[in-house]
C-alpha positions in Angstrom: 37.1 -4.5 -126.6 37.9 -1.3 -124.6 35.3 1.3 -124.6 36.4 5.2 -125.5 35.6 6.0 -121.9 38.0 3.1 -120.5 40.7 4.2 -122.9 40.4 8.1 -121.6 40.3 6.7 -117.8 43.6 4.8 -118.3 45.3 7.3 -120.6 44.5 10.3 -118.6 46.7 9.5 -115.5 49.6 8.6 -117.8 49.3 11.8 -119.7 49.0 13.9 -116.5 52.1 12.3 -115.1 54.2 12.8 -118.2 53.0 16.6 -118.1 53.8 17.0 -114.8 57.5 15.8 -114.9 57.9 17.8 -118.2 56.8 21.0 -116.3 58.7 20.1 -113.3 62.1 20.2 -115.3 61.2 23.7 -116.5 60.9 25.0 -113.0 63.4 25.3 -110.2 67.1 24.3 -109.9 67.9 21.0 -111.8 71.0 18.8 -111.1 73.4 18.7 -114.0 73.9 15.1 -114.8 76.0 14.2 -117.8 74.2 10.8 -118.3 70.7 12.1 -118.2 71.7 15.1 -120.5 73.5 12.5 -122.5 70.3 10.4 -122.8 68.1 13.3 -123.6 70.2 14.4 -126.3 70.1 10.9 -127.8 66.6 10.7 -127.7 66.1 14.4 -129.4 68.5 13.6 -131.9 66.3 10.4 -132.9 63.3 12.6 -132.7 64.9 15.2 -135.0 65.7 12.5 -137.5 62.3 11.1 -137.4 60.7 14.6 -137.8 62.9 15.4 -140.8 62.1 12.1 -142.4 58.3 13.0 -141.9 58.8 16.4 -143.3 60.6 15.0 -146.4 58.0 12.4 -147.1 55.2 15.0 -146.7 57.2 17.6 -149.1 57.7 14.6 -151.7 53.9 14.1 -151.3 53.1 17.8 -152.4 52.5 19.2 -149.1 54.2 22.1 -147.1 55.3 19.7 -144.1 58.7 19.9 -145.0 58.8 23.7 -144.8 57.0 23.4 -141.6 59.6 21.1 -140.0 62.6 23.0 -141.2 61.0 26.2 -140.1 60.2 24.8 -136.7 63.6 23.4 -136.4 65.3 26.7 -137.1 63.0 28.5 -134.7 63.5 26.0 -132.1 67.4 26.4 -132.3 67.2 29.9 -132.0 65.1 29.7 -128.9 67.2 27.3 -127.6 70.1 29.7 -127.9 68.0 32.2 -125.8 67.1 29.7 -123.4 70.8 28.8 -122.7 71.4 32.5 -122.1 68.7 32.8 -119.6 70.0 29.6 -117.8 71.8 29.9 -114.6 74.6 27.5 -114.0 76.1 27.0 -110.3 78.4 24.6 -108.7 78.5 24.2 -104.9 79.3 21.5 -102.3 76.3 19.4 -103.6 77.2 19.3 -107.1 76.4 21.2 -110.3 73.1 22.6 -111.1 71.3 24.6 -113.6 68.1 26.6 -113.4 66.3 27.0 -116.6 63.8 30.0 -117.4 60.7 28.9 -116.4 58.8 30.9 -118.4 60.3 29.8 -121.7 59.8 26.3 -120.9 56.1 26.7 -119.6 55.3 28.7 -122.7 56.8 26.0 -125.0 54.7 23.3 -123.2 51.6 25.3 -123.1 52.0 25.7 -127.1 52.4 22.1 -127.5 49.4 21.2 -125.0 47.2 23.7 -126.8 48.1 22.2 -130.3 47.5 18.7 -129.0 44.2 19.8 -127.5 43.1 21.3 -131.1 44.3 18.4 -133.0 42.5 16.0 -130.8 39.2 17.8 -131.6 40.0 18.0 -135.1 41.0 14.4 -135.3 37.9 13.4 -133.4 35.6 15.3 -136.0 37.6 14.1 -138.9 37.2 10.6 -137.6 33.6 10.9 -137.6 33.6 12.3 -140.9 35.8 9.5 -142.1 33.1 7.0 -140.5 30.7 8.4 -142.9 32.9 7.7 -146.2 35.4 10.3 -146.6 38.7 8.4 -146.3 40.9 11.6 -147.1 40.1 13.5 -143.9 42.2 11.5 -141.5 45.1 11.5 -144.2 45.2 15.5 -144.4 45.3 15.9 -140.7 48.9 14.1 -140.5 50.4 16.4 -143.0 49.5 19.8 -141.1 52.3 22.2 -141.6 51.7 24.0 -138.7 51.5 20.9 -136.3 54.9 19.8 -137.8 56.2 23.4 -137.3 55.5 23.3 -133.6 56.9 19.8 -133.2 59.9 21.0 -135.0 60.0 24.2 -132.8 60.0 21.9 -129.5 62.6 19.4 -131.1 64.9 22.2 -132.3 64.5 23.9 -128.7 65.5 20.8 -126.7 68.2 19.7 -129.4 70.1 23.1 -128.9 69.4 23.4 -125.1 70.7 19.8 -124.5 73.8 20.4 -126.8 74.4 23.3 -124.6 73.9 21.8 -121.3 76.1 18.7 -122.5 78.7 21.2 -123.3 78.5 22.8 -119.6 78.8 19.3 -118.2 82.2 18.8 -120.4 83.6 22.3 -119.4 85.8 22.3 -116.3 84.2 23.6 -113.2 85.7 26.9 -112.8 84.5 27.7 -116.6 81.0 26.2 -116.1 79.0 29.6 -115.8 78.4 30.2 -119.5 77.2 27.2 -121.6 
């Protein structure tokens, strides 16, 4: 059986690689590739549906999870629209490119990392409480409206942003200056 130290040693490089790749997508000029944007859009749509189902299940269970999900998705859609306004699109001999606003993307990533770090500490503490006999401690953590609102914010942002980029890939080259 793997020890917690071994688990962290294996997971840490994977998490760092995922974070590096995510942050890199928010900084600098990126190629505007329809297949990549379409794949991202499909993944974000699946995540949005899953998040909505989690929110509905939480709402049926009596928590404010559904409100958190809907508020996060709505806020994320507004941020995505704002992010599209700040995105620069360009076409040159090398192809079509977009440059996202780095501060918005890094800010959202930092918000997500901060909440994940907090949740890691909270779940670790709650798991200790659960080991002592309180089985409701872990159940409450999975219905946190704040966590679901932040997840909704991220999903809503990337959904709206990906739709805007998808439209930019479909626009003729001369009109590709505004998503």
